[in-house]
C-alpha positions, 0 to 999 in steps of 0.5 A: 270251485275255482278256475284260474288262467294265467296269461302272461303279458310278455310286452305292452299292447299298443293300439296300432298306428300301423298295420296289424299282422295277418291273423291279429286283431285291434279294437276301435272303441270309445276309449275317450268316454271314461268312467273310472280311474284307479292309481298304481304307481307309475301306472294308471288304470282308466276304464271307460265305455270303450274298456281299459287302458293303462297310462304310464308315467315313465314313458307317457304311454297309453297301452290297451288291455283287453281280450286281445292280450289277455283279460277273459271278457270284454263288458268291464264294470269297475275296477280297483287297485289294491296296493296291499296286494299290489293287483288290480281287480277287474270286475266285470258286467257279467260277474267275472273277475280278472286279477293283474298281477305282476304282469299276469291275469288271473281269471276267476269265473265263479259269478259268471259261471253260477245259476243266478236268477239276477244281475251279476254285475261287479258294481264296486269294489272296497278293500277294507281291512284286509279283506276285498268286498264286491258289491254285486247286484245280487249282493256281496261277495268277498274275495281273497285275493292272495289265493285267488278264490272266492270266499264268501258270499252274503245275500242280505236282502229280505230273508237272504233275498238278492239285493243290488249292492253298490258300495261298502265301507266300515267305520271299524265297528260296522260294515256298511252296504249301499244297496238300491233298497237303502243302506244295510249294516252289520258288526265287522267282526260278526263271524256270521255274516253270511246270515241275513238277519245280521244284517239290519236296515238303517231307516233313520235317513231320509227315504231309507229304503230308495237307491243309495249309490255310495258310501265312504268313511271320511274323517270319521264321518259316514257319508252316502249319495241318496240316488234319486235317479232324476235329473239334478236331485241326488242328495248327499248326507254325512252321519253327524252327532247320530243323525244324518244331514245333508253334507252340501245342498250343491251336489245334485248330480253326483257321479261318485264319491271316493277317499284317496290319500285321506282327502274327499273327492266329490265328482259331480257331472259338472266338477270334482270337489275335494277337501282334506277335512270334514270341516275344510273348505273345497277345492273345485276342478272343472273345465278340462276340455275348452272345446267339448266340456268336462264331464267328470266321472271318477277321480283320485289322487296319487302320491305325489298330489296329482288329481286324476280324473276320469271324464266322459269326454275327455279320457283320462285327465290330470293336473299337477299340484301347483299347476293349472293347466290340464292334460289328458290322453286316451287311446285313439277310437271313434268316440261312441261304439254302437254304429250301425253301418260300416263300409270300407274304401281303399285305405278308408273306412267309415262308420254311422251312428244311427239307425232306427227301433225295432218298429221302424220308428226314429230314434232321433240320435243326432248324426255322427260320423266314425272316419278311419283313415291313415290308421287313425279315426276322426270322428264327425259331428255337428259341432265340425259340420252343423249339417249332421244336426238334422241328418238324424240316425244315420244308417246307411253309407256308400263310397264312390267307387272312383274316390274313397274320400266321396261318400253319401250317408243315408239318414233315417229322417234327415235324407241324404249327406254328401261329403268330400275328403271329410268336408261338408257339399250337401244335404239333400232333402225334399226341397233339393232333390227326388226324395220325400218326406211322410209328413209334408214339409218336414225335412225329419221325415225323409228315411232312407233305407238304402244306397248303392252306386252302380257301375257309372258312379250313379247313386241309387237311393231307397225313400222308406216309408213313403206314403204316397208311393212317389220316388220311393226309388231315386237315383242321383246320376253322375252329373248330380241330377236327381231322378225319381221312379214312382210306379212302384205298387209292391211297395206302396205304404211300406218301409224299404231297406238296404239296396245292392247292384249286380253285375247286370245293373239290376238294384236288389232292394230288401223289402223288410218285415218279411215281405221279401225283395223288390228288383228294377233295372232301368235298361240303361235308360234312367230318364226313359222309363218305358223301358224299366223292368221291375219285379217282387221277388220272393225267396222261394225253392224251384217248388215255389215254397217259401225259404224266407222272405224276412231279410236282414242282409244282401251282397252280390259276390264276384261271380255275379251271385246274389246272396241274402241274408235271411232269418233261416241262413243264407239262400242265393241266386244263381242266375240273377240275370234271369229274374225279369225273363218269366222263367221259373226264377228260384233261390238255391241253398248250400247244402253242407254234409252233416254227420249222419250219412246222406244228409246234409244241412242248409248253409247257417239255417239255424241262424238269422244272417245280419250282415254279408261282405264277400273278401278279394277271393270271393270267399263269404263273411257272415254276420249273425245276430246271435251265433257271431261270424263265419267265414266260408268258402267262395261256394259256401261249402267249406266252414274256414273260420268260426269267430264268437266272443267265446272263442276269440276277442269278438266283442260280442255275438250280434253282428251288425255289419262287416266291412273289408278294406280292400287293401289290407285285408282287414275285416272290420265288425261293427257289433252291438258292443263296439268295432273290432277288426281282424286282419284276414288273408285275402285282399282285393286283386290289381290289375298288374304288379306294380303295388306289390308290398311285403309285411313285415320286411324285414322279418326280425327275431321272434317274429312267428305270425304270418307273412303278406305278400300284398297287391297281386293279380288274382290268382297268382303263382307265388314262389320264394326261393333262397339267393342261389335259387332253391325254391323253399315255398310256393302258393297262390294268392288270395284275391291279392294277397299270398301268404307265407309262415316263414317256413320251408317244404319241410316245416322248418324256419327258413334261415337267416338270409335274403329270399326272392319272391317271384310272382307271375299271372296264369299265363306267365305274362305278367310277372314281378319279384321282390326281396325279403330279408329273414333275420333269425 
């Protein structure tokens, strides 16, 4: 059975250097970490850790290929261009297959849908004598590219069992398969290759039943790589005079071996060695990047003799024949994809790499920060900011509400890092602040659990894992002075997580591992602890029954309600100001009617809610552990959107963090498979109409998307009329933005012309007018 989905790529999709339209997605992935390259005439396809992009020789442009513009899946294992078929074959880690032919994408999902109890990853693709072979985690799949269907499957392990196949080749007599358990061969023209008994293990090579990662036929010699899985222990063998010999003792860390235009290319971690004949001298290509160093992963020649290299630091690298300098390119993005925290300020987004393990131990990752500004990502590492070295396992971020470039990062081991406009300001530890360390005099055990600014620009910090119960909550005051708070028995000897601050200036702190919440309010007197209020809070209902104390996320909405993301949905505290008054303080749950009359379910009760973000219209974005992301109405009763990796370009159903850029309303999702964003309809409202913009403007022929009128006052009334005053559309803003689909009240697309936009607040005391040029 086959399933083919045909999607026409009408125009190249460029990683936008401007705002994306409402309702559109864009990826934010590490395209610099290239691993695979394929030449296809005037196009060079490059696969990176972040995804696939194509470099056009005709105009020197790079184009990202993803689910957004037609690919069927996310995590690609390998690519192969087959000139004879004019087809790029894309193999995914889950067994999915895409074929790109003449700007059309065909999907073959047979392997993906097959119930195989083994890895389905497509490790390699080889075109041998007119047949396409897929080396898979379970065996060999024969693909008929012309018919776009699976032709056969070979299970060549002992007794027909699964075996991981890494690459295939032929000497025109035998078909060879390099596997994780040795090299197998079978007669190329055997009509019964499906019979495992017709495959035999080659046993005259050292370590014959171990992992061999590559095998090629070069100049009538078989060349293979024994992969020891240890550092500097690979061995390249060649079949010479009926025996296997070591081909080159210097090849110890081999990433790939290919044959391109009758030349052998051996890609090691240090260089690419090329050879025009088995006995010929080798040429070496190295030092592509003087700043970060070369890390080649794959290489191939194009027809004019240019060598193309997939480099794990520099993206797509090339050197033309007769030249000594290298060029490189890749789409902009962060240099890693596993961000654990993401926050947004006005026109800026920050993400951090780090976190902790499941038992709240260190991961020991050097601090890395990804900064999105002016529609471009900048990656900050210890090479630019040496203080990021000791700031290990960054996990929390707080932006100064009055200066979006002034940012603090919480390190789960190194204290608090302060940056301003990307420049280092300070690293706070036990020597220069009230922060404490688990191990005396050790700067690598100052574990920060959460950061949050209050309305007076004071930064509040939770100091996790403090065994001495000293300064488990600290504040860096607006004047730069630090103050610690120590009398919190409820927190003693436990980890402390995220912190949010409500409209009453109460600090709500997550106590992980099923311990509920802790509430604290200093009553506006930071230096006077005698009037402080503090209380342990269980997430329980009005009857005292625990709803869920296993808490993963928390947020305060625009009405001051505290929403709590748990392993059983999203309870909320409607009157957080009553937390300290001694009454029966309890959490509530949103009831959503189900298909049974008179019955209801609680909001997301079957989901673990790992992230919460509130948009400019007070709607709620809920990210979950396995269920994707939900957009709910302000009161949580109506589901507006539900994105999953199955029904949208979302990279994964496991959401780690969510941030909303307040000006554009673009929602950034940090997943376990990278960052992706979606431009939603709501933005943060303005106090007046001084910065109203329309996007796009003019509206050009062929544009059928949503038109955004941004920079509005909350709940503004918006009327759109033609030049003589006939109202064609009327709406209310969502937060600071109103939208229009370009149609009139009858659903007809408006005619070419100038349209007037009139904006007013609720009582008509504030007004604004602007224009939209509409071109059909």
